[in-house]
Every structure is written in structure tokens, then in C-alpha cells.
N, C-alpha and C positions, 0 to 999 in steps of 0.2 A: 545301730543301728541303719539302716544302710541309707544312702550317699541321697539327698533331691536334688535335681539341674533346673537350677532356674528361668521358670518358662519366658521367655522373652516377652517382653512387655511393649518397647512404641512399634509400630508400622514395619519404621527405618532394621528394627533387629530383628522382627521374624523375618525380612526378606533373606537379612546377612544370615538365619540360619540356613532359610529353606536354601539355598546357595551353597554353604559350607562353609561364608567368610567374615571374617574379623571382623563386627557392628564397626568398631571405631573405625577401621581406615574407609570400611566405603560408606561412613558421613564426613569425613574426613573427603573423600572422594569426590560425593554432590556439593558438598562447601565450595570447595579448590575448583570445583567446573562450572559451578555458574555464575564465580566471581570472576574467574582467567578469562568464559566466554561472556559473559558479559561486558567485557573492558575491551573484545575484541570488535570493534565496529561500531558504531555509529546510531543515533533518531536519525531517522532526515524527512523534511517535510517541504514541499514544492508548495509554495505559493506563487500563484500562475494569475494573472487575471489581465482579461485584452478586453478592448471596443470589441460589441457582440455588431456595430453597424445595422441598428435596425431603426427602425417610430412605429409607433404605433400612429398608427392614422384613422381621425375619427370625422364623425361626419362635421361638428362643429367646425374644421378644423378647417372644411372645407363648401361651409357653409350650405346644406340640404338637411333635410330626415327622410329617414326609411323607413319602412317597414320590414316586419325580422328577413322575411321571404326575398326580398328587393337584398339586404345586408348582405345575403348570403348568396345574391344571384351576381354583389361587386366584388363580394369583398374584400375590400378596407385591408383591414388587419394589417399587419408587421408589411413594411416593408422596410423593403433592402436598401440602405444609403450607398455602400461602394460594389463592387463586382465580389462576387461569388467565390471567382476562385479564388483572391484575396483574402481575405473572407473564412471560408474554409481552409485552407492552407495552415492558417495558425491555428485551428479548431483542432488542426490533425493532429499540429506542431505538440501541442495540450494534451491533446487525447497520448497520444503516445507515446511524449513524455513521464507520465501517471502510469501507464499501463508497462514502460522497463521499471520505476519503480520499483513499482507489485513483480514485476517478474525480479527482481534481482535483492528482495527483504524478506523479513522478513515482519505480519503485525504483532505486535504488539499494545499491550498497554500503555506506553505514551506514545504510538507512534507504529513508523517502518523501521526495523531494526536493518542497516544495510552490513551485513558480516568484513572484516574481512577482504572473504578469499571473495568476496561480491564486489568489490568495488573500488576494483580499474575496467572492471569489464561497465557500471554500470556507470561514471564519472563520464569513461568514453563518452558513451551516447549519450548522454544527460548534453553533454557540452554540444552536441554535436544538432540537436534536436532544437537546445536553447538555442542555439545559432542561426537557425530553419527561422525557428518562431522569430529574434527579430530584425531575421532577412523582409519578410514582409512585413515588418513595422519599415522601417525605414523605404523599403520597395512607396511607400503609405505612404508617408513624409513627401519623399522625394517628387513623385510624381503625384505629389497630394492637387495639386490647379487644373495641373492633363483631366488626374481623376472625376475632378469636380464638374470642369464644363464636360464633362462625357453622361455623369450623373444624372445635370439638368439635363443631358438628350432624352434620356431615359426613362425621366420623371415624366417631360411634357408628355412624352411618347405614352405612357400610362394614363395621365390625364388624358388625354384622345379617345381612348379606348376606353374609362370609365364612363367619359364623359356619352360614346354612341350607347354604349349600353344603359345609361342611364334614361336616355331618350325615347329606347328598342321598349326599355318597358313602362314610357312612362311618366316616366318623375325626371325631364328636363329641367335643369337648373335654370333658375331667371336671369343670369344673365346669359353673356352670346360663349358663343364656345373660347374668342380665343381669349377674352380676360378670367375664363372661370380655369382653364389649360393652366395658363400661367398662377393661378393665385395658388394650383394641385401643386404646381411645381414648387414655388416657394415656399409655401409650405411643407414639405420634405426636403429639401433645403436645404433651411433654415433648421433641422435639424443634424447637418448633419458640424460636428465641431471644428472649432481650429485646429488650423494645421499642428501646434503643439501640444493641444489638448489630445490627440489624439495620439501623438510619441505617449506622453503621460500614461496614458493608461493602459499600454501596453508595462506589462514588466512580470521577473525570471524572477523567483529568488528562492535560494538552498537555505534551510534551517538548520543548523546541529546540532546537536545536542546529543551529551555519553546518557547513558540509565544511568540512575543514581542506585550506589550501589550502599548494603547496610554500613557498610564500615565506614561510609564517607560518611552515617550519621553519624556512631555512633562516637566518631573521631569532631563533628558539630556538636551532641551530647556532650560530650564529656567539657569543650570547651565551655558550654551554656554554664554548667554545673561552677564548672573553676568562677566564671563574673561572680555568678549568684555564692556563693562562698564570701570571695573577695567583697565585695555587698554586706554580707552577712555579718563580717568584720568590724566595718566602719559604727562610727556612733553616730547616731542620728542625733536630730535635741530634737528633732517629732516622733512619737513612733508614729503615727500613723502616715507618714511620708517611707517611712520605714519598711509596715507593712503591704500598700501600694506595692510600693519596689519588690519585693517577696514572693506578692504574687501574682505582677507582673513576669516574672522568671521564673513562677514556677506555670502558668500559660504557654511558655517557651519550651521548658522541657515538655509536661503533660502532650504535647506537637507534634514533638521530633519521638517520643517512645514510643508515641504511635507513627509517626512514619516512619523508623526501622519497623518493627514487627511488620508494617504494610510492606515495606518495600523486601522483607527476608521472604513474605506472601509473592510478589513476582515474581521475586529471583525465580522462583519454586518451576511458577507458572507460566514462566519464560522460556526457561529449558523444555516443559510443559508443548507448548505452544509452539514453541521452533520445530521441533520431533515428530512431531505431530502435522505440524503446515507440509513439511520436508515428506515425508513420509503416504502423504492424500494425497500430493500431486505427481508422483513416481506410479502411484496407483488409479488415479485417474486416466492420467497418460496411456496404462499397460491397456486397462479396462475397457479404453477409445481405440484402442490399437486391436485390441482382442473383437471388437465386434466386427472394427472394419474388416478384420480378416475375414469371416465369416460370412459378410456380406458379400463380399471378392468370391469365395468358393477359395478359399483357403491361401486364395495371393494378397499382396499386400502391395496397394500405391505405393502414391508417392507423394502425396500429401501422409500421409501415413508415417514414409518413413522420414519427412523432414522431422511432423512432431515427436518422433521416437529423438530424433537428435537433438532439436531444440532445450526435449524434457533433458538427456543426457547432460548437454552445456551449463542448463541451470542451476542442475540436481552438483554434479563437481563446484560448481562455482557458489551453493550456498553450503557445503556440508562442509561448515567451518570448526564443529564440531568433530572433526576426523571421524566421524559413524564408521566402522566399518560393514554394516547389514548394504549405508548406503553406497559405499563404494563396491561392495562385491555386486548390488545389481545394480550399477552402472558402468562398470569392466563387464559387467557380463551380457547387458544392452546392445554397451559399444563390439564388442565381438563381436557378434550377429553383425549388425551393422555395416561392421565392414568387407564383409561378406560381398559377391556377389549377385547380384540382381535377380540370376534364376539360383540360387541359391534357399533364399529368401524365401523363397515359394516352398519349400523344400519343410516335413513336420519338426525338425528338431527347430528352430529358429520361430516358428510359433511355440514349441514344448517351452525356446528358453525365456520365452515373453511371460508364459506363463505362469511361471517359476517363480518371475521375476513377483509376478501379480499376487499370488500363493502369499511371497512374501512380506509383502506388503503387508498385505491382507492380514494375518494372524498379527502385526503389531502394530498397526489402525484399532482394531477390537481393542487391544485392548491398553491403548491411549485416552482411547475413546470413552475406555470402559471407568464410572470412578472409583469401582471396584480392584481396579489390577490397572489402574497409570501409574501409582507411584513404583509398583513394582517392575511394567515396564522403563519408565524413567533408569532406577538403579540398573535395571538389565541390561539397557544400552554402553550406562556414563558407568559400569562396569566390570563393563563385559572383559577387558581383558583381567583383573582378579579372579572374577568366577572362572575363567578359562586356565588362568593355572590354577585353581583347588583341583580342578577337570582331570588335568595332564597327573594331579601328583597321584588323582585319586586308580 
């Protein structure tokens, strides 16, 4: 009888067969890579809050009634309670802090994952922005009395302008201008918090946690199972009590089983998401660069060079997988960027960017396609296994 070859059953076995590598080795590599790489970083969350330094002034606050047209003309709305330059500076530091975390992290199921390769870059800049943020708060507190006095003068000017506009519209308040302006000013000044309250409204806290691995959940599962067995070995005077304790333990074990299954899925998703995000960032940047070069008739301008350099720095920092393709793409772009500005107008420079773009485009398509994403992840993770087989061939 002729020998029959058993067909590959799982997707992983099919992929291994396609590349001529041992499915056991590929499976072990995938599991090992997911476990190791998930531990080479932290989930980082920024909890940032600040005083908005705004208050909404209503008609009843200043004792008037207006029509819709008059409201639009006078526009009480949101009033600034502290100097805009200070408030905006704090808002800018917060915005840059969040953008910086986004730049040096991957978005995954549990939050923003900062790999060890990007840790120093993220941490250094985060501390700088955090210090700037609290510097604004400290200035607000140290100059509190001076600023409040200045703002009261500003409130009075706003009140005078509002009073004059109301008179122009034929809606002059019943009160004389002086008392009415004072009341308007006092209404706004009363919305400014006390000095100590301003201080506590500013906070910037980093929250860290590890990605929970299936192995950790399995350890917890076994621990709970041991507890359950120990309870079962005890003799209870009341069967009802024993039954209830067993039910409670079963609930815990069922939850841990579900958590482990989800963690295994999340680990695979984590690998897929990080690889896809890394490649998409490179692809987006090279796409933008090619468009800019086309607009400038083959020349590369300063803003495009800067964007490419920033992308190279980011890609290097986030390549904690030691992904050979990403290294190759980054090295290629870096080599071109080091050359003189005159050489960058050469077609060879455009061709090198185009080649990186094509390489990333192919990989992104594979990772985004549900039918091919698992194979693409295996190809990236097992590139050395595939390479060694091809060398033997």
C-alpha cells in the first residue's frame, strides 16, 4: 500500500508546512516570543487633571433678561478666570504629554504598552513635560493674590463693555453703571477657587501595570484548585455549608478559566497589534513623504526630512521585537537621510523611500487581512527558522 501523508490540521501546521519548518518549533517560538515580549514593557496610563479656569456666566448672575439675538451680541458664555497664557501653557504640556506617550507606545487591549526599548525616551520627556505642567501650577499659586487683583480689573473692563453694548441694544440694566459693573466683577471673582483649591486641582500621575500572562493566571488557577481540594477534604457538620463553599470555589475557577483563555487570545492579538501599528506608522510616513516629493517636483523639503527622521527614531525605539524587516526599513531610510541635501533630490533617494513603502504596504495588507494575518505574524516571528530552511535548500 502506498504511504499516505497526514494533512496539516491547524492553521499553524499549515503555515509551517508551507515554509517547510517544524510546526512544533514554530509553535514554541510563537509562545516564547509572546511571553517574553509581553514582559519587556509596561502598560502606562497618564491620569492628568487641571483647573480649567473658566466659568459660565448666566443672565441671572448679573440680574438681566435677554432675547436670543441679544445673547449672541453680548455673548456672556464662558469667561476666562485666569490669564490665558498660563492656562494654555498647562493645557499644552498635558496635550504634549499624552501625544508623547502615544508616540512611544503601542495601543493594546489593556492600554498603552511602552516597550523597554522606548522606556528612556518616554520617561525623560514625560518628566520634562510634567515639570512644566506643575511649574504653571506653582506660578498660579505663588502669584495668586497678584493675579486675582489683575483679573478683577479685567472683569471690570469686561463688565463696562457689556454694559455699554446692552445700552446700545436698548437693554440698559436698571442699576447704575457703577454698581452693575461691580456686581458683574464680583460674580466672576467669586468663581475663582481659593489658592489651596487651585493647587489640588492639578495632578499628573503615571499608573503602571504588567500585561497579565496566561502562565500567571494558570498559577492562580492551580492555587485556587488546591484551596478547593483542601476544603473538600474537610468534614463539615452541615452539608449545606459544604455545598455553598464548593459553589463559591467553582465560581472562582470558572472565572480563572475564562481569564486564561482570554489572556491567550489577547497575547496573540498583542503580537498582531504591535506589529501592525509599527508597520502602519512607517507606511503612513513614507506615503506622506512620497506625496510631498511629488508636490515639490521631485525635491524633498525640510518638513518631510524632519518627519522621516522622527519616524526613524520612533521606529527604532519601538522595535522591541528586534524585527528584521523594520530594522532593514529604518536602516535604509537612515542611510539616505545622512546624505547631503543635494543628493536627496536624486531619484535614488525617492526610489529608496518607495522600496520601504512597498515592503511595509505588503506586510500591512497581510496583517490587516483576517485570512493571512496569522501567517504574517508567524513569518515575522519565525523569520530565522524560515531563513535557515531556505539556506539549506
